[in-house]
C-alpha positions in Angstrom: -14.0 29.7 -1.3 -15.5 26.3 -2.1 -13.1 23.6 -3.0 -15.7 21.4 -4.6 -15.1 18.6 -7.2 -17.3 16.3 -9.2 -17.3 12.5 -8.8 -16.5 12.0 -12.5 -14.6 15.1 -13.6 -14.5 16.1 -17.3 -10.9 16.2 -18.7 -9.5 19.4 -20.1 -9.8 19.6 -23.9 -6.2 19.6 -25.1 -7.1 21.5 -28.2 -8.1 24.5 -26.1 -4.9 24.9 -24.1 -2.4 25.0 -26.9 -0.5 28.1 -28.1 -2.6 30.6 -30.0 -5.9 29.5 -28.5 -8.1 31.6 -26.3 -8.3 30.0 -22.8 -11.9 29.5 -21.8 -13.1 29.5 -18.2 -14.4 26.0 -19.0 -10.8 24.7 -19.2 -9.9 26.4 -15.9 -12.9 25.0 -14.2 -12.2 21.5 -15.4 -8.5 21.7 -14.4 -9.4 22.9 -10.9 -12.1 20.2 -10.6 -9.6 17.5 -11.7 -6.9 18.6 -9.3 -9.3 18.5 -6.3 -10.7 15.1 -7.4 -7.3 13.5 -7.7 -6.1 14.8 -4.3 -9.3 13.6 -2.6 -9.7 10.2 -4.3 -6.3 9.3 -5.9 -4.6 6.3 -4.3 -7.7 5.2 -2.4 -7.6 1.7 -4.0 -6.3 -1.3 -2.0 -3.0 -0.8 -0.1 -3.3 -4.4 1.2 -5.0 -7.3 -0.5 -4.0 -10.8 0.5 -5.9 -14.1 0.7 -5.0 -17.4 2.2 -5.7 -21.1 1.4 -8.0 -23.1 3.7 -6.5 -24.3 7.0 -3.6 -22.0 6.6 -4.0 -18.8 8.7 -5.2 -20.3 11.9 -4.9 -19.2 15.6 -6.1 -20.8 18.8 -4.4 -18.6 21.3 -6.7 -16.7 23.7 -4.4 -13.7 23.8 -3.4 -11.4 20.9 -0.7 -12.9 18.6 1.0 -10.7 15.9 0.8 -12.7 12.7 1.4 -10.4 9.7 2.8 -6.9 8.8 2.8 -4.7 5.7 4.2 -1.3 4.8 1.7 1.1 3.2 1.9 4.8 1.9 0.1 7.6 3.7 -1.8 9.6 1.1 -1.9 12.9 2.9 -2.4 14.4 6.3 -6.1 14.8 5.4 -6.7 11.1 4.6 -7.1 9.8 8.1 -9.4 6.8 7.9 -8.0 3.4 7.0 -10.8 1.0 6.3 -9.8 -2.7 7.0 -11.9 -5.7 5.9 -11.3 -9.1 7.4 -12.7 -12.4 6.0 -12.6 -15.2 8.5 -14.6 -17.5 10.7 -14.8 -19.2 14.1 -17.3 -21.7 15.4 -17.5 -19.9 18.7 -18.3 -16.2 19.3 -15.5 -14.1 20.6 -12.8 -14.3 17.9 -11.1 -10.9 17.3 -8.5 -9.3 15.0 -6.6 -6.3 16.3 -5.4 -4.1 13.4 -2.6 -1.6 14.2 -1.2 1.4 12.2 2.3 2.2 13.5 4.5 5.1 12.4 8.1 3.9 12.4 9.8 7.2 13.4 7.4 8.5 16.0 6.4 5.0 17.1 2.8 6.3 17.5 0.2 3.5 17.1 -3.5 3.6 16.3 -5.7 0.5 16.4 -9.1 -0.9 15.8 -10.6 -4.3 16.9 -12.6 -6.3 14.4 -15.0 -9.0 15.7 -15.2 -12.1 13.6 -18.9 -12.9 13.3 -19.0 -15.7 10.7 -19.2 -19.2 12.2 -18.5 -21.2 9.0 -16.3 -21.0 5.9 -19.0 -19.6 3.7 -20.5 -17.1 6.0 -21.7 -13.5 5.5 -18.5 -12.0 4.2 -16.2 -9.3 5.5 -16.0 -7.9 9.0 -15.0 -4.2 8.9 -13.1 -1.8 11.1 -11.6 1.7 10.7 -8.4 3.0 12.0 -8.4 6.8 12.4 -5.1 8.6 12.7 -4.7 12.3 13.6 -3.7 14.8 10.9 -0.6 15.7 12.8 1.3 12.6 11.7 4.0 13.8 9.3 5.4 10.5 8.0 4.8 9.2 4.5 4.7 5.5 5.3 3.4 3.3 8.1 3.2 -0.3 9.1 0.0 -2.2 9.3 0.0 -5.3 11.5 -2.7 -7.7 12.6 -3.0 -9.6 15.9 -5.4 -12.5 16.1 -7.2 -13.8 19.3 -9.4 -16.9 19.5 -12.1 -17.7 22.1 -11.4 -20.3 24.7 -11.6 -23.8 23.4 -11.8 -22.9 19.7 -9.7 -21.5 16.9 -10.2 -18.7 14.3 -9.3 -18.9 10.7 -8.5 -15.9 8.5 -9.2 -16.2 4.8 -8.2 -12.7 3.6 -7.5 -9.1 4.5 -8.0 -5.9 2.5 -7.3 -2.3 3.4 -7.7 1.1 1.7 -7.8 4.7 2.6 -11.2 6.4 2.6 -11.5 9.1 -0.1 -12.4 12.6 0.9 -15.8 14.0 0.1 -16.5 17.2 -1.7 -15.7 19.9 -0.9 -12.2 19.7 0.4 -11.9 21.7 3.6 -10.2 25.1 3.3 -6.6 25.8 3.7 -3.3 24.3 2.5 -3.0 20.5 2.5 0.1 18.4 3.0 1.4 15.2 1.4 4.3 14.4 3.6 6.3 17.6 3.8 4.9 18.9 0.5 2.0 21.4 0.1 -1.1 21.0 -2.0 -3.3 24.0 -2.7 -7.0 23.2 -3.2 -8.6 25.0 -6.1 -11.7 27.0 -5.1 -14.5 28.5 -7.2 -13.0 31.9 -7.0 -10.2 30.7 -9.3 -12.7 29.4 -11.9 -15.2 32.2 -12.5 -15.7 34.2 -15.7 -13.9 37.6 -15.9 -11.3 36.5 -13.3 -7.7 37.2 -14.2 -5.6 34.1 -15.0 -2.9 34.9 -12.5 0.6 33.6 -12.5 -0.2 32.4 -9.0 -2.8 30.0 -10.3 -0.4 28.7 -12.9 2.4 28.1 -10.4 0.1 26.4 -7.9 -1.3 24.1 -10.6 2.2 23.0 -11.7 3.2 22.4 -8.1 0.1 20.5 -7.4 0.6 18.2 -10.4 4.2 17.6 -9.4 3.2 16.8 -5.8 0.4 14.5 -6.8 2.8 12.5 -9.1 4.9 11.7 -6.0 2.1 10.1 -4.0 2.9 6.5 -3.1 1.2 3.7 -5.0 1.4 0.0 -3.8 2.8 -2.2 -6.6 3.2 -5.3 -4.5 2.5 -6.1 -0.9 3.0 -9.5 0.8 3.4 -10.8 4.3 4.1 -14.2 5.6 2.1 -15.6 8.5 4.0 -16.0 11.8 3.1 -17.8 15.0 0.2 -19.8 13.5 -1.3 -22.3 16.0 -4.0 -24.9 15.8 -5.3 -27.9 17.8 -5.1 -29.9 14.6 -1.9 -31.5 13.3 0.4 -29.3 11.2 -0.2 -31.6 8.2 -3.8 -30.3 7.9 -3.9 -26.9 9.7 -1.9 -23.9 10.8 0.9 -24.5 8.3 1.1 -21.2 6.4 4.0 -19.7 4.4 6.2 -17.9 6.9 8.9 -16.6 4.4 9.6 -16.3 0.7 10.6 -19.5 -1.0 12.4 -20.2 -4.3 9.1 -20.9 -6.2 7.8 -17.5 -5.3 10.2 -16.1 -7.9 7.8 -17.5 -10.5 4.5 -16.3 -9.1 5.1 -13.3 -6.8 5.0 -10.3 -9.1 2.6 -7.9 -10.6 2.6 -6.1 -14.0 2.1 -2.4 -13.5 2.5 0.9 -15.4 5.4 3.0 -14.3 6.1 6.1 -16.3 9.6 6.5 -17.7 9.5 10.2 -16.9 9.7 9.4 -13.2 13.5 9.3 -13.4 13.5 12.8 -14.7 11.7 14.3 -11.6 13.3 14.7 -8.2 12.3 12.2 -5.5 10.3 10.0 -7.9 11.8 6.7 -6.9 10.6 3.2 -5.9 10.5 2.5 -2.2 11.1 -1.2 -1.2 10.6 -2.4 2.4 11.8 -5.8 3.3 11.3 -7.6 6.7 14.0 -10.1 7.5 14.2 -12.8 10.2 16.8 -15.3 11.3 19.8 -13.1 10.6 22.7 -13.6 13.1 25.8 -11.4 12.9 27.9 -11.4 10.8 25.5 -13.1 8.4 23.5 -11.2 5.7 20.9 -12.1 3.1 20.8 -10.8 -0.4 17.6 -10.3 -2.5 17.3 -9.3 -6.1 14.3 -7.0 -6.9 13.8 -4.8 -9.9 17.3 -5.4 -11.1 18.7 -4.2 -7.8 20.6 -6.3 -5.3 19.4 -5.5 -1.8 21.7 -6.5 1.2 19.9 -7.1 4.5 22.1 -7.1 7.6 19.6 -7.0 10.4 16.3 -8.5 11.4 13.1 -6.4 11.1 12.2 -3.9 8.4 14.8 -2.3 6.2 13.9 0.3 3.6 15.5 0.9 0.2 15.0 3.7 -2.3 15.9 2.7 -5.9 15.8 4.1 -9.4 13.8 2.6 -12.2 16.4 0.7 -14.3 14.4 -2.4 -15.3 13.4 -2.9 -18.9 9.8 -2.6 -20.1 7.9 -5.8 -20.8 6.3 -6.8 -24.1 2.8 -6.0 -22.6 3.7 -2.3 -22.9 2.6 -2.5 -26.6 -0.8 -3.9 -25.6 -1.6 -1.0 -23.3 0.4 1.8 -24.8 2.1 2.4 -21.5 5.4 1.6 -19.9 4.7 -1.7 -18.2 7.1 -3.5 -15.8 7.3 -6.8 -14.0 7.4 -5.9 -10.3 8.4 -8.5 -7.8 11.1 -11.0 -6.8 13.5 -11.5 -9.7 14.3 -14.9 -11.1 18.0 -14.9 -10.4 20.5 -17.3 -9.1 21.0 -15.1 -6.0 17.3 -15.5 -5.1 17.4 -19.2 -5.9 20.3 -19.7 -3.5 19.0 -17.5 -0.7 15.2 -18.0 -0.6 13.7 -20.8 1.5 13.8 -24.3 0.1 14.7 -27.9 1.0 18.3 -26.8 0.9 17.6 -23.7 3.0 15.3 -24.7 5.8 13.6 -22.0 7.9 15.1 -23.5 11.1 18.6 -22.6 10.1 18.4 -20.0 7.3 17.7 -16.2 7.3 14.5 -15.5 5.4 12.2 -12.7 4.1 9.0 -12.6 6.1 7.4 -9.6 4.4 7.9 -7.5 1.3 6.3 -4.2 0.2 7.1 -2.4 -3.1 5.7 1.1 -3.4 6.0 3.3 -6.6 4.2 6.3 -7.9 
């Protein structure tokens, strides 16, 4: 059986799969091709994409210092290569970025070290590394963190980071695939040939595949502050990055995305929100309003929330003909009072140091 797929699959003709129509092998072949293509390439867009202003993300320590973290979805147990691109520079050779992929439950960690080769602000571009995880990892989400190390007597500046899962190539290897604990059945050529019976098995597997692929995580918003920045220059001109969410972030930290209203009608199609808090001392808490939900954080570190889609569509829905939503930090009094500001200085106030919103 060959689980092949084309790079640009042709969609099924809807007029040929309605009641009363003869089902052609063409439609079966297109449907199989599309399923395999979506499994192999769906979700392989950016899971992290964040840039920084000049003289912001700076490090002069000669040992690894953890500076940022993000939560990301795992596409499947077959998607094992996370490609990470770092844009940065250092006047002296030897600057490095250690990128780690950690699974919260098992605590297993996989890493890659990326050398920074540019020596000036407008150098050659990205430096790339790949983290390869084993297919035995069962978890559906993981944490990406970056540690930065500078050469002796100099400092490294990071301008941006981007990461995505590598798509699978055709054909998909044989056997049942897994997305988390769910099974995906690749569709081989034996299911598509002429004079083959259209079995109930094929129909059941196709419906299950569609439902499983709908549940695959999609990053809607991913942001991390920059911790432990250090520079030989004064803080007024260097190494003074955003460490936590501030009150003005309510106005700019959001994305407009399509989320389909039918997701509430299918089991387990919910929005996953991961928030990393710092500065909380018992019995204090910090409240954060996101997507019309109030999230209560009681401990430092990452806390996960699973919420239903209850927000209202935005006017832009009419422009795209899709259910569009504003995803990010809500403009509420609660956020105004709790996020960092002149009245809530970081030295004495709990704050949010990272935020990941993952939908489907």
